[in-house]
A tleap script that builds the chain and sets N, CA, C and O, in Angstrom:
source leaprc.protein.ff14SB
mol = sequence {
  NMET ASN ILE SER GLN LYS LEU LEU THR GLU
  LEU SER THR VAL THR ARG ASP ILE GLU ASP
  ASN TYR PRO GLU LEU GLN LYS HIE LEU ASP
  GLU THR ARG SER THR LEU PRO GLN GLY ALA
  ASN GLY THR ALA SER ILE ASN GLU GLU ASP
  LEU LYS ASN TYR LEU ASN GLU LEU LYS GLU
  ILE ARG ASP LYS TYR LYS GLU GLU GLY CHIE
}
set mol.1.N position { -138.759 9.652 -67.987 }
set mol.1.CA position { -139.925 8.972 -67.374 }
set mol.1.C position { -141.027 8.952 -68.206 }
set mol.1.O position { -141.742 9.789 -68.756 }
set mol.2.N position { -140.936 7.492 -68.120 }
set mol.2.CA position { -142.132 7.016 -69.202 }
set mol.2.C position { -142.992 6.025 -68.594 }
set mol.2.O position { -142.845 4.808 -68.701 }
set mol.3.N position { -144.138 6.783 -67.780 }
set mol.3.CA position { -145.343 6.135 -67.042 }
set mol.3.C position { -146.264 5.851 -67.912 }
set mol.3.O position { -146.583 6.796 -68.632 }
set mol.4.N position { -146.780 4.895 -68.081 }
set mol.4.CA position { -147.970 4.357 -69.079 }
set mol.4.C position { -149.385 5.285 -68.604 }
set mol.4.O position { -149.663 5.555 -67.435 }
set mol.5.N position { -150.043 5.618 -69.602 }
set mol.5.CA position { -151.422 6.230 -69.046 }
set mol.5.C position { -152.221 5.290 -68.287 }
set mol.5.O position { -152.757 5.713 -67.263 }
set mol.6.N position { -152.381 4.120 -68.616 }
set mol.6.CA position { -153.036 3.195 -68.263 }
set mol.6.C position { -153.283 2.981 -66.574 }
set mol.6.O position { -154.313 2.971 -65.901 }
set mol.7.N position { -151.407 2.765 -66.119 }
set mol.7.CA position { -151.419 2.916 -64.771 }
set mol.7.C position { -151.652 4.141 -64.213 }
set mol.7.O position { -152.224 4.045 -63.127 }
set mol.8.N position { -151.412 5.284 -64.571 }
set mol.8.CA position { -152.049 6.583 -64.012 }
set mol.8.C position { -153.427 6.543 -63.846 }
set mol.8.O position { -153.902 6.949 -62.785 }
set mol.9.N position { -154.340 5.999 -64.969 }
set mol.9.CA position { -155.537 5.933 -64.863 }
set mol.9.C position { -156.245 5.090 -63.768 }
set mol.9.O position { -157.211 5.559 -63.167 }
set mol.10.N position { -155.750 3.802 -63.499 }
set mol.10.CA position { -156.169 2.932 -62.758 }
set mol.10.C position { -155.675 3.204 -61.248 }
set mol.10.O position { -156.302 2.627 -60.359 }
set mol.11.N position { -154.557 4.072 -60.878 }
set mol.11.CA position { -154.001 4.704 -59.641 }
set mol.11.C position { -155.110 5.761 -59.507 }
set mol.11.O position { -155.755 5.851 -58.462 }
set mol.12.N position { -155.304 6.458 -60.431 }
set mol.12.CA position { -156.783 7.506 -60.127 }
set mol.12.C position { -157.659 6.946 -59.691 }
set mol.12.O position { -158.113 7.258 -58.590 }
set mol.13.N position { -158.198 5.879 -60.476 }
set mol.13.CA position { -159.551 5.459 -60.008 }
set mol.13.C position { -159.379 4.753 -58.569 }
set mol.13.O position { -160.043 5.167 -57.619 }
set mol.14.N position { -158.686 3.930 -58.460 }
set mol.14.CA position { -158.441 3.338 -57.144 }
set mol.14.C position { -158.632 4.461 -56.030 }
set mol.14.O position { -159.520 4.470 -55.177 }
set mol.15.N position { -157.655 5.376 -56.199 }
set mol.15.CA position { -157.781 6.769 -55.286 }
set mol.15.C position { -158.972 7.241 -54.764 }
set mol.15.O position { -159.376 7.445 -53.619 }
set mol.16.N position { -159.625 7.418 -56.317 }
set mol.16.CA position { -161.032 7.982 -56.050 }
set mol.16.C position { -161.878 7.088 -55.330 }
set mol.16.O position { -162.563 7.532 -54.409 }
set mol.17.N position { -161.911 5.941 -55.624 }
set mol.17.CA position { -162.833 4.885 -54.962 }
set mol.17.C position { -162.618 4.997 -53.602 }
set mol.17.O position { -163.624 5.288 -52.954 }
set mol.18.N position { -161.508 4.834 -52.938 }
set mol.18.CA position { -161.112 5.230 -51.571 }
set mol.18.C position { -161.819 6.492 -51.105 }
set mol.18.O position { -162.652 6.630 -50.209 }
set mol.19.N position { -161.260 7.413 -51.965 }
set mol.19.CA position { -162.001 8.847 -51.289 }
set mol.19.C position { -163.554 8.793 -51.400 }
set mol.19.O position { -164.213 9.194 -50.441 }
set mol.20.N position { -164.108 8.370 -52.394 }
set mol.20.CA position { -165.914 8.162 -52.314 }
set mol.20.C position { -166.296 7.126 -51.480 }
set mol.20.O position { -167.210 7.333 -50.682 }
set mol.21.N position { -165.887 6.312 -51.516 }
set mol.21.CA position { -166.534 4.972 -50.979 }
set mol.21.C position { -165.955 4.595 -49.467 }
set mol.21.O position { -166.774 4.115 -48.684 }
set mol.22.N position { -164.577 4.786 -49.010 }
set mol.22.CA position { -164.112 4.479 -47.973 }
set mol.22.C position { -163.143 5.624 -47.315 }
set mol.22.O position { -161.931 5.433 -47.216 }
set mol.23.N position { -163.850 6.967 -46.823 }
set mol.23.CA position { -163.274 7.771 -46.783 }
set mol.23.C position { -162.390 7.543 -44.988 }
set mol.23.O position { -161.659 8.315 -44.369 }
set mol.24.N position { -162.811 6.394 -44.708 }
set mol.24.CA position { -162.055 6.148 -43.271 }
set mol.24.C position { -160.490 5.566 -43.480 }
set mol.24.O position { -159.567 5.476 -42.671 }
set mol.25.N position { -160.574 5.232 -44.817 }
set mol.25.CA position { -159.121 4.677 -45.305 }
set mol.25.C position { -158.116 5.963 -46.140 }
set mol.25.O position { -157.018 5.887 -46.691 }
set mol.26.N position { -158.937 6.964 -45.957 }
set mol.26.CA position { -157.981 8.067 -46.738 }
set mol.26.C position { -156.661 8.583 -46.050 }
set mol.26.O position { -155.850 9.293 -46.644 }
set mol.27.N position { -156.508 8.139 -44.665 }
set mol.27.CA position { -155.524 8.227 -43.947 }
set mol.27.C position { -154.325 7.437 -44.548 }
set mol.27.O position { -153.221 7.956 -44.385 }
set mol.28.N position { -154.389 6.170 -45.268 }
set mol.28.CA position { -153.435 5.219 -46.069 }
set mol.28.C position { -152.915 5.970 -47.280 }
set mol.28.O position { -151.898 5.518 -47.807 }
set mol.29.N position { -153.525 7.149 -47.834 }
set mol.29.CA position { -153.200 7.612 -49.156 }
set mol.29.C position { -151.739 8.236 -48.789 }
set mol.29.O position { -150.744 8.081 -49.497 }
set mol.30.N position { -151.771 8.924 -47.636 }
set mol.30.CA position { -150.522 9.692 -47.464 }
set mol.30.C position { -149.599 8.755 -46.604 }
set mol.30.O position { -148.394 9.008 -46.597 }
set mol.31.N position { -150.112 7.610 -45.823 }
set mol.31.CA position { -149.317 6.764 -45.046 }
set mol.31.C position { -148.313 5.832 -45.951 }
set mol.31.O position { -147.185 5.441 -45.650 }
set mol.32.N position { -149.040 5.601 -47.113 }
set mol.32.CA position { -148.034 4.726 -48.140 }
set mol.32.C position { -147.310 5.180 -49.242 }
set mol.32.O position { -146.755 4.391 -50.006 }
set mol.33.N position { -147.269 6.502 -49.396 }
set mol.33.CA position { -146.712 7.036 -50.295 }
set mol.33.C position { -144.845 6.722 -50.045 }
set mol.33.O position { -143.959 7.204 -49.341 }
set mol.34.N position { -144.950 5.726 -50.999 }
set mol.34.CA position { -143.613 5.345 -51.462 }
set mol.34.C position { -143.208 5.799 -52.632 }
set mol.34.O position { -142.121 5.452 -53.094 }
set mol.35.N position { -144.098 6.705 -53.319 }
set mol.35.CA position { -143.870 7.040 -54.652 }
set mol.35.C position { -143.215 8.614 -54.813 }
set mol.35.O position { -143.118 9.291 -55.837 }
set mol.36.N position { -142.791 8.947 -53.365 }
set mol.36.CA position { -142.285 10.478 -53.459 }
set mol.36.C position { -141.066 10.382 -54.419 }
set mol.36.O position { -140.337 9.395 -54.326 }
set mol.37.N position { -140.801 11.359 -55.343 }
set mol.37.CA position { -139.651 11.180 -55.963 }
set mol.37.C position { -138.747 11.177 -55.218 }
set mol.37.O position { -138.874 11.708 -54.115 }
set mol.38.N position { -137.354 10.468 -55.670 }
set mol.38.CA position { -136.264 10.347 -55.236 }
set mol.38.C position { -135.129 11.421 -56.242 }
set mol.38.O position { -135.130 11.599 -57.460 }
set mol.39.N position { -134.326 11.938 -55.297 }
set mol.39.CA position { -133.394 12.624 -55.836 }
set mol.39.C position { -133.135 14.192 -55.468 }
set mol.39.O position { -133.726 14.736 -54.535 }
set mol.40.N position { -132.374 14.730 -56.135 }
set mol.40.CA position { -132.067 16.380 -55.654 }
set mol.40.C position { -132.962 17.195 -56.391 }
set mol.40.O position { -133.300 16.768 -57.494 }
set mol.41.N position { -133.465 18.405 -55.960 }
set mol.41.CA position { -134.256 19.213 -56.301 }
set mol.41.C position { -133.999 19.267 -57.856 }
set mol.41.O position { -132.876 19.251 -58.361 }
set mol.42.N position { -135.175 19.332 -58.541 }
set mol.42.CA position { -134.854 19.697 -60.069 }
set mol.42.C position { -134.745 18.370 -60.933 }
set mol.42.O position { -135.158 18.295 -62.090 }
set mol.43.N position { -134.019 17.123 -60.099 }
set mol.43.CA position { -133.639 16.253 -60.917 }
set mol.43.C position { -134.597 14.915 -60.186 }
set mol.43.O position { -134.471 13.779 -60.644 }
set mol.44.N position { -135.413 15.160 -59.184 }
set mol.44.CA position { -135.894 13.996 -58.826 }
set mol.44.C position { -136.891 13.238 -59.773 }
set mol.44.O position { -137.417 13.797 -60.736 }
set mol.45.N position { -137.077 12.147 -59.490 }
set mol.45.CA position { -137.887 11.517 -60.523 }
set mol.45.C position { -138.593 10.096 -59.946 }
set mol.45.O position { -138.160 9.522 -58.947 }
set mol.46.N position { -139.630 9.666 -60.651 }
set mol.46.CA position { -140.030 8.627 -60.092 }
set mol.46.C position { -140.363 7.551 -61.031 }
set mol.46.O position { -140.557 7.951 -62.179 }
set mol.47.N position { -140.486 6.212 -60.828 }
set mol.47.CA position { -140.486 5.100 -61.779 }
set mol.47.C position { -141.936 4.492 -62.025 }
set mol.47.O position { -142.922 4.965 -61.462 }
set mol.48.N position { -141.989 3.659 -62.703 }
set mol.48.CA position { -143.096 3.006 -63.008 }
set mol.48.C position { -143.375 1.935 -62.083 }
set mol.48.O position { -144.500 1.700 -61.643 }
set mol.49.N position { -142.293 1.268 -61.787 }
set mol.49.CA position { -142.271 0.252 -60.746 }
set mol.49.C position { -142.879 0.787 -59.432 }
set mol.49.O position { -143.743 0.071 -58.927 }
set mol.50.N position { -142.585 1.845 -58.850 }
set mol.50.CA position { -142.896 2.648 -57.800 }
set mol.50.C position { -144.327 2.819 -57.648 }
set mol.50.O position { -144.935 2.566 -56.609 }
set mol.51.N position { -144.952 3.347 -58.940 }
set mol.51.CA position { -146.182 3.746 -58.751 }
set mol.51.C position { -146.880 2.057 -58.978 }
set mol.51.O position { -147.841 1.826 -58.245 }
set mol.52.N position { -146.576 1.249 -59.650 }
set mol.52.CA position { -147.389 -0.246 -59.747 }
set mol.52.C position { -147.079 -0.646 -58.152 }
set mol.52.O position { -147.991 -1.327 -57.683 }
set mol.53.N position { -146.179 -0.418 -57.382 }
set mol.53.CA position { -146.037 -0.930 -56.065 }
set mol.53.C position { -147.361 -0.133 -55.047 }
set mol.53.O position { -148.178 -0.737 -54.352 }
set mol.54.N position { -147.266 1.111 -55.198 }
set mol.54.CA position { -148.088 2.000 -54.627 }
set mol.54.C position { -149.514 1.501 -54.842 }
set mol.54.O position { -150.320 1.476 -53.911 }
set mol.55.N position { -149.858 1.053 -56.240 }
set mol.55.CA position { -151.230 0.974 -56.684 }
set mol.55.C position { -151.657 -0.404 -55.866 }
set mol.55.O position { -152.818 -0.499 -55.470 }
set mol.56.N position { -150.804 -1.362 -55.643 }
set mol.56.CA position { -150.876 -2.705 -55.308 }
set mol.56.C position { -151.041 -2.455 -53.757 }
set mol.56.O position { -151.966 -3.055 -53.210 }
set mol.57.N position { -150.287 -1.682 -53.038 }
set mol.57.CA position { -150.935 -1.305 -51.594 }
set mol.57.C position { -152.042 -0.799 -51.567 }
set mol.57.O position { -152.861 -1.297 -50.796 }
set mol.58.N position { -152.411 0.290 -52.351 }
set mol.58.CA position { -153.833 0.702 -52.022 }
set mol.58.C position { -154.981 -0.689 -52.554 }
set mol.58.O position { -155.779 -1.211 -51.775 }
set mol.59.N position { -154.883 -0.936 -53.454 }
set mol.59.CA position { -156.004 -2.146 -53.522 }
set mol.59.C position { -155.772 -3.226 -52.470 }
set mol.59.O position { -156.852 -3.805 -52.360 }
set mol.60.N position { -154.863 -3.784 -51.629 }
set mol.60.CA position { -154.674 -4.618 -50.927 }
set mol.60.C position { -155.316 -3.950 -49.544 }
set mol.60.O position { -155.983 -4.705 -48.837 }
set mol.61.N position { -155.162 -2.713 -49.171 }
set mol.61.CA position { -155.831 -2.161 -47.948 }
set mol.61.C position { -157.406 -1.991 -48.237 }
set mol.61.O position { -158.276 -2.367 -47.452 }
set mol.62.N position { -157.662 -1.335 -49.545 }
set mol.62.CA position { -159.260 -1.336 -49.650 }
set mol.62.C position { -160.017 -2.833 -50.008 }
set mol.62.O position { -161.221 -3.089 -49.992 }
set mol.63.N position { -158.913 -3.684 -50.323 }
set mol.63.CA position { -160.028 -5.157 -50.672 }
set mol.63.C position { -159.970 -5.934 -49.049 }
set mol.63.O position { -160.930 -6.616 -48.688 }
set mol.64.N position { -158.718 -5.742 -48.122 }
set mol.64.CA position { -158.752 -6.146 -47.239 }
set mol.64.C position { -160.181 -5.650 -46.313 }
set mol.64.O position { -161.041 -6.351 -45.779 }
set mol.65.N position { -160.042 -4.271 -46.368 }
set mol.65.CA position { -160.870 -3.470 -45.415 }
set mol.65.C position { -162.488 -4.049 -45.905 }
set mol.65.O position { -163.359 -4.102 -45.037 }
set mol.66.N position { -162.776 -4.427 -47.194 }
set mol.66.CA position { -163.984 -4.872 -47.878 }
set mol.66.C position { -164.449 -6.012 -47.428 }
set mol.66.O position { -165.628 -6.193 -47.124 }
set mol.67.N position { -163.274 -7.116 -47.334 }
set mol.67.CA position { -163.249 -8.433 -46.994 }
set mol.67.C position { -163.762 -8.490 -45.170 }
set mol.67.O position { -164.348 -9.453 -44.675 }
set mol.68.N position { -163.425 -7.409 -44.521 }
set mol.68.CA position { -163.721 -7.523 -43.241 }
set mol.68.C position { -165.149 -6.900 -43.055 }
set mol.68.O position { -165.536 -6.663 -41.911 }
set mol.69.N position { -165.827 -6.665 -43.978 }
set mol.69.CA position { -167.339 -6.286 -43.784 }
set mol.69.C position { -167.691 -4.809 -43.725 }
set mol.69.O position { -168.815 -4.418 -43.410 }
set mol.70.N position { -166.899 -4.178 -43.975 }
set mol.70.CA position { -166.985 -2.846 -43.979 }
set mol.70.C position { -167.528 -2.074 -45.311 }
set mol.70.O position { -167.611 -0.846 -45.322 }
savepdb mol mol.pdb
quit
């Protein structure tokens, strides 16, 4: 599992932005978890592509909410 630090940092930043500035969107943090590790206990893993997709989902939710004037 070789996930870039830049991706993890950006994911953390967007998540924190939602938590701090758009608390009404926090429910989406759990609902969009396509990033849950896949596999049996002890061998479960997650890949960078899954995290990128999750990051993009969060950005889209946040940006759409901002565009709607909230």
